[in-house]
Each structure stands twice: as structure tokens, then as C-alpha cells.
One Martini backbone bead per residue (centre of mass of N, CA, C, O) as a GRO file, in nm:
protein
  320
    1MET     BB    1   0.597  -2.772  -0.698
    2LEU     BB    2   0.326  -2.782  -0.871
    3LYS     BB    3   0.168  -2.954  -1.168
    4SER     BB    4  -0.151  -2.945  -1.069
    5ILE     BB    5  -0.456  -2.760  -1.112
    6ALA     BB    6  -0.761  -2.605  -0.990
    7VAL     BB    7  -1.083  -2.449  -1.085
    8LEU     BB    8  -1.362  -2.278  -0.916
    9THR     BB    9  -1.706  -2.191  -0.914
   10SER     BB   10  -1.929  -2.054  -0.657
   11GLY     BB   11  -2.235  -1.987  -0.617
   12GLY     BB   12  -2.297  -1.687  -0.683
   13ASP     BB   13  -2.275  -1.498  -0.938
   14SER     BB   14  -2.006  -1.275  -1.069
   15PRO     BB   15  -1.858  -1.013  -1.189
   16GLY     BB   16  -1.520  -1.146  -1.265
   17MET     BB   17  -1.483  -1.452  -1.260
   18ASN     BB   18  -1.358  -1.480  -1.542
   19ALA     BB   19  -1.107  -1.310  -1.487
   20ALA     BB   20  -0.996  -1.489  -1.260
   21THR     BB   21  -0.982  -1.753  -1.415
   22ARG     BB   22  -0.797  -1.656  -1.639
   23ALA     BB   23  -0.557  -1.589  -1.450
   24VAL     BB   24  -0.512  -1.870  -1.340
   25VAL     BB   25  -0.465  -2.018  -1.606
   26ARG     BB   26  -0.233  -1.838  -1.733
   27THR     BB   27  -0.039  -1.858  -1.497
   28ALA     BB   28  -0.001  -2.161  -1.494
   29ILE     BB   29   0.100  -2.189  -1.786
   30PHE     BB   30   0.342  -1.998  -1.755
   31GLU     BB   31   0.457  -2.208  -1.519
   32GLY     BB   32   0.399  -2.511  -1.629
   33VAL     BB   33   0.095  -2.572  -1.543
   34LYS     BB   34  -0.161  -2.764  -1.498
   35VAL     BB   35  -0.516  -2.699  -1.582
   36TRP     BB   36  -0.839  -2.714  -1.425
   37GLY     BB   37  -1.195  -2.742  -1.467
   38VAL     BB   38  -1.473  -2.691  -1.258
   39TYR     BB   39  -1.794  -2.773  -1.318
   40ASN     BB   40  -2.056  -2.670  -1.132
   41GLY     BB   41  -1.900  -2.680  -0.890
   42TYR     BB   42  -1.936  -2.908  -0.640
   43GLN     BB   43  -2.114  -3.089  -0.813
   44GLY     BB   44  -1.899  -3.132  -1.036
   45MET     BB   45  -1.694  -3.267  -0.849
   46ILE     BB   46  -1.874  -3.514  -0.783
   47GLU     BB   47  -1.929  -3.571  -1.111
   48ASP     BB   48  -1.660  -3.522  -1.274
   49ASP     BB   49  -1.662  -3.213  -1.404
   50ILE     BB   50  -1.347  -3.236  -1.538
   51HIS     BB   51  -1.125  -3.007  -1.723
   52GLU     BB   52  -0.897  -2.920  -1.931
   53LEU     BB   53  -0.709  -2.619  -1.975
   54SER     BB   54  -0.652  -2.346  -2.184
   55SER     BB   55  -0.586  -2.047  -2.310
   56ARG     BB   56  -0.834  -2.063  -2.503
   57SER     BB   57  -1.058  -2.123  -2.291
   58VAL     BB   58  -1.009  -1.796  -2.184
   59SER     BB   59  -1.106  -1.659  -2.422
   60ASP     BB   60  -1.340  -1.416  -2.444
   61ILE     BB   61  -1.422  -1.345  -2.102
   62ILE     BB   62  -1.350  -1.080  -1.944
   63GLN     BB   63  -1.632  -0.927  -2.048
   64ARG     BB   64  -1.797  -1.141  -1.897
   65GLY     BB   65  -2.039  -1.244  -1.726
   66GLY     BB   66  -2.035  -1.457  -1.495
   67THR     BB   67  -1.964  -1.821  -1.559
   68PHE     BB   68  -1.825  -2.061  -1.763
   69LEU     BB   69  -1.819  -2.294  -1.539
   70GLY     BB   70  -2.024  -2.252  -1.345
   71THR     BB   71  -2.301  -2.307  -1.105
   72ALA     BB   72  -2.392  -2.487  -0.791
   73ARG     BB   73  -2.574  -2.653  -0.583
   74SER     BB   74  -2.478  -2.881  -0.290
   75ASP     BB   75  -2.587  -3.117  -0.073
   76GLU     BB   76  -2.370  -3.341  -0.087
   77PHE     BB   77  -2.124  -3.159   0.003
   78ARG     BB   78  -2.226  -3.135   0.307
   79THR     BB   79  -2.109  -3.406   0.316
   80GLU     BB   80  -1.846  -3.607   0.382
   81GLU     BB   81  -1.888  -3.806   0.152
   82GLY     BB   82  -1.899  -3.592  -0.073
   83ARG     BB   83  -1.615  -3.472  -0.023
   84LYS     BB   84  -1.455  -3.731  -0.071
   85LYS     BB   85  -1.544  -3.766  -0.362
   86ALA     BB   86  -1.437  -3.498  -0.468
   87LEU     BB   87  -1.137  -3.544  -0.392
   88ALA     BB   88  -1.101  -3.804  -0.557
   89ASN     BB   89  -1.150  -3.673  -0.833
   90LEU     BB   90  -0.912  -3.485  -0.831
   91LYS     BB   91  -0.691  -3.711  -0.790
   92SER     BB   92  -0.760  -3.868  -1.059
   93HIS     BB   93  -0.614  -3.606  -1.215
   94ALA     BB   94  -0.360  -3.509  -1.047
   95ILE     BB   95  -0.455  -3.302  -0.848
   96GLU     BB   96  -0.289  -3.065  -0.603
   97GLY     BB   97  -0.475  -2.801  -0.640
   98LEU     BB   98  -0.705  -2.525  -0.523
   99VAL     BB   99  -0.931  -2.282  -0.665
  100ILE     BB  100  -1.167  -2.063  -0.501
  101ILE     BB  101  -1.464  -1.893  -0.629
  102GLY     BB  102  -1.638  -1.707  -0.373
  103GLY     BB  103  -1.821  -1.699  -0.109
  104ASP     BB  104  -1.883  -1.791   0.205
  105GLY     BB  105  -1.995  -2.073   0.131
  106SER     BB  106  -1.762  -2.159  -0.056
  107LEU     BB  107  -1.533  -2.121   0.155
  108THR     BB  108  -1.649  -2.322   0.354
  109GLY     BB  109  -1.614  -2.563   0.165
  110GLY     BB  110  -1.304  -2.536   0.156
  111ALA     BB  111  -1.257  -2.582   0.460
  112LEU     BB  112  -1.381  -2.868   0.466
  113LEU     BB  113  -1.190  -2.989   0.254
  114SER     BB  114  -0.924  -2.928   0.406
  115LYS     BB  115  -0.978  -3.125   0.653
  116LEU     BB  116  -0.906  -3.383   0.480
  117GLY     BB  117  -0.665  -3.331   0.320
  118GLY     BB  118  -0.401  -3.328   0.060
  119MET     BB  119  -0.476  -3.007  -0.025
  120PRO     BB  120  -0.431  -2.715  -0.152
  121ILE     BB  121  -0.612  -2.405  -0.057
  122VAL     BB  122  -0.752  -2.127  -0.246
  123GLY     BB  123  -0.912  -1.810  -0.210
  124LEU     BB  124  -1.178  -1.610  -0.363
  125PRO     BB  125  -1.379  -1.323  -0.351
  126GLY     BB  126  -1.713  -1.401  -0.490
  127THR     BB  127  -1.934  -1.121  -0.445
  128ILE     BB  128  -2.181  -0.871  -0.445
  129ASP     BB  129  -2.200  -0.818  -0.118
  130ASN     BB  130  -1.934  -0.765   0.035
  131ASP     BB  131  -1.909  -1.015   0.296
  132VAL     BB  132  -1.606  -1.074   0.334
  133TRP     BB  133  -1.384  -1.134   0.558
  134GLY     BB  134  -1.083  -0.917   0.537
  135THR     BB  135  -1.218  -0.752   0.290
  136ASP     BB  136  -1.302  -0.473   0.090
  137TYR     BB  137  -1.315  -0.682  -0.158
  138THR     BB  138  -1.533  -0.814  -0.416
  139ILE     BB  139  -1.615  -0.992  -0.676
  140GLY     BB  140  -1.875  -0.780  -0.836
  141ALA     BB  141  -1.964  -0.533  -0.660
  142ASP     BB  142  -1.915  -0.292  -0.849
  143THR     BB  143  -2.106  -0.370  -1.076
  144ALA     BB  144  -2.367  -0.398  -0.907
  145VAL     BB  145  -2.378  -0.105  -0.791
  146ASN     BB  146  -2.397   0.023  -1.079
  147THR     BB  147  -2.661  -0.109  -1.161
  148ILE     BB  148  -2.829   0.022  -0.939
  149LEU     BB  149  -2.764   0.317  -1.003
  150ASP     BB  150  -2.892   0.316  -1.282
  151ALA     BB  151  -3.179   0.258  -1.177
  152ILE     BB  152  -3.211   0.505  -0.999
  153ASN     BB  153  -3.182   0.717  -1.222
  154LYS     BB  154  -3.435   0.622  -1.381
  155LEU     BB  155  -3.649   0.630  -1.147
  156ARG     BB  156  -3.627   0.933  -1.088
  157ASP     BB  157  -3.762   1.041  -1.343
  158THR     BB  158  -4.047   0.918  -1.290
  159ALA     BB  159  -4.090   1.021  -1.004
  160SER     BB  160  -4.084   1.326  -1.070
  161SER     BB  161  -4.319   1.332  -1.277
  162HIS     BB  162  -4.535   1.196  -1.038
  163ARG     BB  163  -4.469   1.231  -0.733
  164ARG     BB  164  -4.315   0.982  -0.622
  165ILE     BB  165  -4.258   0.683  -0.456
  166ILE     BB  166  -3.956   0.488  -0.451
  167VAL     BB  167  -3.905   0.140  -0.416
  168ILE     BB  168  -3.589  -0.036  -0.378
  169GLU     BB  169  -3.496  -0.364  -0.423
  170VAL     BB  170  -3.215  -0.533  -0.297
  171MET     BB  171  -2.960  -0.708  -0.234
  172GLY     BB  172  -2.922  -0.851   0.101
  173ARG     BB  173  -2.973  -1.052   0.360
  174LYS     BB  174  -2.708  -0.967   0.559
  175SER     BB  175  -2.619  -0.729   0.366
  176GLY     BB  176  -2.607  -0.355   0.309
  177TRP     BB  177  -2.396  -0.259   0.095
  178LEU     BB  178  -2.550  -0.212  -0.168
  179ALA     BB  179  -2.760  -0.017  -0.054
  180MET     BB  180  -2.570   0.195   0.070
  181MET     BB  181  -2.393   0.273  -0.176
  182SER     BB  182  -2.626   0.334  -0.380
  183GLY     BB  183  -2.786   0.530  -0.202
  184ILE     BB  184  -2.574   0.748  -0.167
  185ALA     BB  185  -2.502   0.782  -0.474
  186GLY     BB  186  -2.831   0.822  -0.544
  187GLY     BB  187  -2.983   1.004  -0.324
  188ALA     BB  188  -3.130   0.875  -0.100
  189GLU     BB  189  -3.349   0.922   0.165
  190TYR     BB  190  -3.360   0.602   0.215
  191ILE     BB  191  -3.183   0.330   0.401
  192LEU     BB  192  -3.245  -0.020   0.427
  193VAL     BB  193  -3.090  -0.228   0.672
  194PRO     BB  194  -3.005  -0.503   0.874
  195GLU     BB  195  -2.792  -0.328   1.064
  196ALA     BB  196  -3.042  -0.116   1.091
  197LYS     BB  197  -3.266   0.055   1.246
  198PHE     BB  198  -3.623   0.125   1.184
  199ASN     BB  199  -3.901   0.370   1.141
  200LEU     BB  200  -4.176   0.366   0.947
  201ASP     BB  201  -4.356   0.580   1.076
  202GLN     BB  202  -4.145   0.808   1.067
  203ILE     BB  203  -4.101   0.802   0.765
  204CYS     BB  204  -4.393   0.870   0.685
  205HIS     BB  205  -4.405   1.142   0.828
  206GLU     BB  206  -4.169   1.274   0.670
  207LEU     BB  207  -4.290   1.241   0.389
  208LYS     BB  208  -4.543   1.412   0.425
  209GLU     BB  209  -4.396   1.674   0.495
  210SER     BB  210  -4.222   1.699   0.234
  211TYR     BB  211  -4.465   1.714   0.037
  212THR     BB  212  -4.595   1.962   0.163
  213ASP     BB  213  -4.315   2.130   0.097
  214GLY     BB  214  -4.260   2.014  -0.229
  215ARG     BB  215  -4.185   1.745  -0.291
  216ARG     BB  216  -4.149   1.530  -0.583
  217TYR     BB  217  -3.959   1.298  -0.454
  218SER     BB  218  -3.869   0.949  -0.354
  219ILE     BB  219  -3.595   0.744  -0.237
  220ILE     BB  220  -3.596   0.388  -0.154
  221VAL     BB  221  -3.363   0.166  -0.012
  222VAL     BB  222  -3.382  -0.201   0.001
  223ALA     BB  223  -3.280  -0.457   0.171
  224GLU     BB  224  -3.392  -0.775   0.185
  225GLY     BB  225  -3.305  -0.808   0.497
  226ALA     BB  226  -3.508  -0.559   0.592
  227GLY     BB  227  -3.729  -0.635   0.375
  228SER     BB  228  -4.004  -0.604   0.188
  229GLY     BB  229  -4.059  -0.393  -0.064
  230ILE     BB  230  -4.359  -0.444  -0.110
  231GLU     BB  231  -4.456  -0.407   0.185
  232ILE     BB  232  -4.332  -0.131   0.237
  233GLY     BB  233  -4.472   0.016   0.003
  234LYS     BB  234  -4.762  -0.038   0.095
  235GLU     BB  235  -4.740   0.105   0.372
  236ILE     BB  236  -4.656   0.382   0.270
  237GLY     BB  237  -4.903   0.438   0.091
  238GLU     BB  238  -5.118   0.413   0.318
  239LYS     BB  239  -4.986   0.630   0.530
  240THR     BB  240  -4.948   0.880   0.310
  241GLY     BB  241  -5.110   0.889   0.021
  242ILE     BB  242  -4.877   0.824  -0.174
  243ASP     BB  243  -4.754   0.747  -0.463
  244THR     BB  244  -4.638   0.403  -0.475
  245ARG     BB  245  -4.346   0.233  -0.592
  246VAL     BB  246  -4.206  -0.089  -0.696
  247SER     BB  247  -3.859  -0.216  -0.729
  248VAL     BB  248  -3.732  -0.535  -0.817
  249LEU     BB  249  -3.424  -0.623  -0.931
  250GLY     BB  250  -3.271  -0.871  -0.875
  251HIS     BB  251  -3.071  -1.054  -1.109
  252ILE     BB  252  -2.958  -0.804  -1.259
  253GLN     BB  253  -2.719  -0.760  -1.048
  254ARG     BB  254  -2.537  -1.009  -1.165
  255GLY     BB  255  -2.505  -0.882  -1.432
  256GLY     BB  256  -2.282  -0.804  -1.671
  257SER     BB  257  -2.027  -0.625  -1.748
  258PRO     BB  258  -1.744  -0.575  -1.610
  259SER     BB  259  -1.566  -0.367  -1.457
  260VAL     BB  260  -1.263  -0.244  -1.426
  261GLU     BB  261  -1.223  -0.326  -1.133
  262ASP     BB  262  -1.312  -0.626  -1.167
  263ARG     BB  263  -1.102  -0.703  -1.380
  264LEU     BB  264  -0.841  -0.618  -1.237
  265LYS     BB  265  -0.869  -0.745  -0.950
  266ALA     BB  266  -0.925  -1.032  -1.047
  267SER     BB  267  -0.654  -1.065  -1.191
  268ILE     BB  268  -0.470  -1.021  -0.952
  269LEU     BB  269  -0.589  -1.249  -0.773
  270GLY     BB  270  -0.550  -1.484  -0.970
  271GLU     BB  271  -0.245  -1.479  -0.979
  272ARG     BB  272  -0.194  -1.506  -0.674
  273ALA     BB  273  -0.338  -1.777  -0.637
  274ALA     BB  274  -0.172  -1.947  -0.833
  275LEU     BB  275   0.109  -1.902  -0.707
  276ALA     BB  276   0.038  -2.010  -0.429
  277VAL     BB  277  -0.062  -2.302  -0.493
  278ILE     BB  278   0.193  -2.388  -0.650
  279SER     BB  279   0.370  -2.341  -0.374
  280GLY     BB  280   0.165  -2.472  -0.137
  281VAL     BB  281  -0.036  -2.288  -0.046
  282SER     BB  282  -0.276  -2.269   0.233
  283ASN     BB  283  -0.557  -2.141   0.373
  284VAL     BB  284  -0.626  -1.887   0.179
  285VAL     BB  285  -0.729  -1.544   0.124
  286PHE     BB  286  -0.763  -1.311  -0.133
  287GLY     BB  287  -0.742  -0.951  -0.104
  288PHE     BB  288  -0.840  -0.619   0.002
  289ASN     BB  289  -0.647  -0.343   0.165
  290SER     BB  290  -0.615  -0.031   0.091
  291GLY     BB  291  -0.525  -0.140  -0.216
  292LYS     BB  292  -0.406  -0.410  -0.102
  293VAL     BB  293  -0.286  -0.712  -0.100
  294VAL     BB  294  -0.427  -0.983   0.094
  295SER     BB  295  -0.401  -1.228   0.348
  296ILE     BB  296  -0.637  -1.477   0.461
  297ASP     BB  297  -0.758  -1.679   0.671
  298LEU     BB  298  -0.986  -1.908   0.595
  299PHE     BB  299  -1.111  -1.955   0.884
  300ASP     BB  300  -1.149  -1.659   0.952
  301SER     BB  301  -1.332  -1.581   0.716
  302VAL     BB  302  -1.574  -1.798   0.793
  303ASN     BB  303  -1.581  -1.718   1.128
  304ASN     BB  304  -1.649  -1.426   1.035
  305THR     BB  305  -1.814  -1.104   1.049
  306LYS     BB  306  -1.907  -0.865   0.839
  307THR     BB  307  -1.937  -0.518   0.876
  308LEU     BB  308  -2.093  -0.230   0.859
  309ASP     BB  309  -2.009   0.080   0.825
  310PRO     BB  310  -2.112   0.323   1.046
  311GLU     BB  311  -2.039   0.572   0.869
  312LEU     BB  312  -2.246   0.513   0.648
  313VAL     BB  313  -2.497   0.532   0.820
  314ARG     BB  314  -2.449   0.822   0.912
  315LEU     BB  315  -2.431   0.955   0.630
  316ALA     BB  316  -2.714   0.880   0.530
  317ARG     BB  317  -2.862   1.050   0.746
  318VAL     BB  318  -2.741   1.325   0.680
  319LEU     BB  319  -2.813   1.330   0.360
  320ALA     BB  320  -3.135   1.295   0.391
   0.00000   0.00000   0.00000
């Protein structure tokens, strides 16, 4: 049994990271294990921005979005020399195990750190894109998709009033999960994602016909990886002659108080991760599959690509 562990959040922030960190910290303390917080991601690890945490350190944070530990990109950590420095800093505090909360890039960093040896590493999937292989769920995705849905509901009101086409650009450079889920739930006419081909000329033709038949408005959700919402909106407006407006939601999708699902599941995963790393378990990522907690090999997680469920793509086309 380990006597001292650390936790860090890395990559893009996501609602529920604080809940997961809180669970790691309080589980470790409950087990009589010292726990440290690595501030500002891997860059903080390199700069030795590492501080011991208490139960009070994580009070009043479960309801807060973002991550109180902070997060930052680190080019230095991409080098082996940087990773060796980071590992040495952890060991200088007598830290024996590490919990990493983040997305694919963050978990890849954990896999590279693990290859240096000498420290158990356990990962938790924290990303609004829900694109970590091996798990149905990632911390923050539920809150983010509901933030988008709220925006769709509001934009529909003004679109209907003016008979406009509204193009909504959401996050997702490689994954269309956010766009697909929010688009289906929000009743969008078209959902454009990087995983599925689309014909913009055909879409424009169908839009013109539907407005001729009396349609009052149309909602089009675009994942950023499928193309620029601004450029797509401009082309649609020019080809249809219909008043078209674009809303790029941007980083508002990352913020906000986490949903019940994100608070609860992040807490469950945080406890599981803490218990695992304290026991000396290494190179696993904990996630959910069909409602049950599952462990995924860390290297499998970062070396495989999660694909968008084709049934969702099919459903979106049927319901449009």
C-alpha cells in the first residue's frame, strides 16, 4: 500500500474535474494516505508547483466548473528530459503514485511518463468531447452537451421569429459527439460532423425547398472539425438567399456548474482511481461502459481511436 500519492488535471478543463479531484483527495485521506496536488498540469509538475492537500483544500468545489488545480500546455513535457525532470520532482516529495485527470493528450502524457518507470499511474477521462477510447463517458461531456442544448433552445426562438437559418458551431475538432448529441436532442435539421460526409449544395437545395413549403426556421449544428461555422453559414446564405446567422459557442461550452451526472460519476471514478493507485495498480484508465465502472489499459486507451456511433448518424438523418 502506497503512503503518498498525487493528483493533477491536464489539457482542456471540463466540468466535474473538481468533483473527481475532491474524491481522489478525500478517499486518500480516508485511507490514511498523504495526497498532493500538482498545479497547472504537466508544466506545474516540471516547475515543482506541487503542494500537499487536505480535506479542507477540496471543500466547496464540487459545484464549481473548471479545475481549482489549474491546467496548462507544456511543450517541455513532450521531451524525455522534461518528463524525467517532472518525475524527479514528484519523487522529491516522496510521492509514490499519480492520478491523471484529462483527455487523450493528457493520458498520452501519462503513458509516456509511465514508460520511465518507478511510479504507478492511473488515469481518469476528463474531456467534454467524450472521445476517450474504451469508455462511454468522460467527465464534463454531459454538462457541455446540456450547455449547447440550452443555446439551441434560445437560438430557435429568435430563428423562428425572423424565419432565419441558424448555424451553430460547437467544439469537436476530431469528434462530432457534442454536435451529434446536442443536435439530435435539440431537433436540428442538419448535424455536420467530421466522421460523416455531407453535401453542402444538397443541403442548400433542401433548405430552399423547405422554406418554399413554409418552414419558419432551420437549425444546423456544426462540429468545428467538420468546417468553419462562419464559412458554412456564409455559403448557405449566399446559395439559398435566406437570412442566415452564425453563432460560434466557443469556450462557453467548457464552463458552468457540473451536472448531477458529472458530479456523481466523477466522484465514483475519483474514489476508484485513488483506491487503485494506493494499491499499486498502474497503467489503467477508469471509465464507464453500459453504466458500470470499467478499467481500460492505459496504452490501449491512447493508442486507439473512439468512433462516433453510426446509429446516431443514421438517426440524425432520419429525424431531420
